[in-house]
N, C-alpha and C positions, 0 to 999 in steps of 0.2 A: 452658202449653201441660198442663206439669205438673198445674196445675189444676183442666183440664177431668177429669184424668185420671181422677183421688182423686176427683173429684166423686161419677163416672161411678161409681164402684169402692163409695165409701159408696153409693150408689143403686142398686146391683143387692146390696151384703153386706145392706140392709133390707128391701127382699124380700125374699127369699132368707130369711132371723129372718120376713116375714110371713107365710108357707109350711108356716116349722118351724113354729111359730108355731100355724098352721089346722089341720096336718092330723097332728103327730104324737101319738098316741097313751098317752105322758106327759106324762101334766098339773103334772111338776114340770119338765121339758123344755119344755115349752109355756112357760109362769111363764116361765123364762129366755132362751124366745128370746124372745119378747113384753118383757120386760130390758131387753135388747140391739138390739131395734129403737131403743125409746126413747130408746138410747143412741145408737147413730147416728141415729138422723133427728136428734138436738141439735143433733154435730156441723156435719153437712147445714143447722142453722141456722145455725151458727154460722160461716157458710165463706160466707154469703146475706148475712154483717153484720146479724144479728137477734139477736143478746145476750139481748137479756130473753127473747125466746122459745127461746130453746133452753136457758136456764136456767128454764124454766121445763118445759119436756120432759121435758130433768136429773130436776128434781126428783120432780116430776109424774107425768109418763106412764112412766119406769123403776122412778121409787122408789119411791110410796107407792101407785102404783096393784098394783107388783110385793110391796111390802107383805101388803097387804089380800087378794092371788091367796092369795099364801102363808099366810094367818090365814082366809081360809075354807074353804081346803081342808084346812083343818089340824080347825075345827070340822066340818065332813064326817065324814072317817073319823070325828072322835069319838060322834059323834051317830049313826052305821054299826056301829061298838064297842061303842058302847054296847042298840044296837038287836037285835045277836049274842048280849052278854047275858045279857037276859033271853031269849029261846026256849032 
């Protein structure tokens, strides 16, 4: 019974993180919410006895994707700052 409650709770948290990632105005908060969503999804995969999928989701879904998004956000901001200096 507690296994079902934990699964439902993790599912609700995952959906909440998805909504935060979609609708939040600050890009940094949205990226962090996306990474948290990936981590909660990997925990759900572990509960469903799929450890290989859980490891892949944790590494790619939350780790690499978040790092890539932060890198791109940093590059966009640096390009914007260079354009402001030129004008």
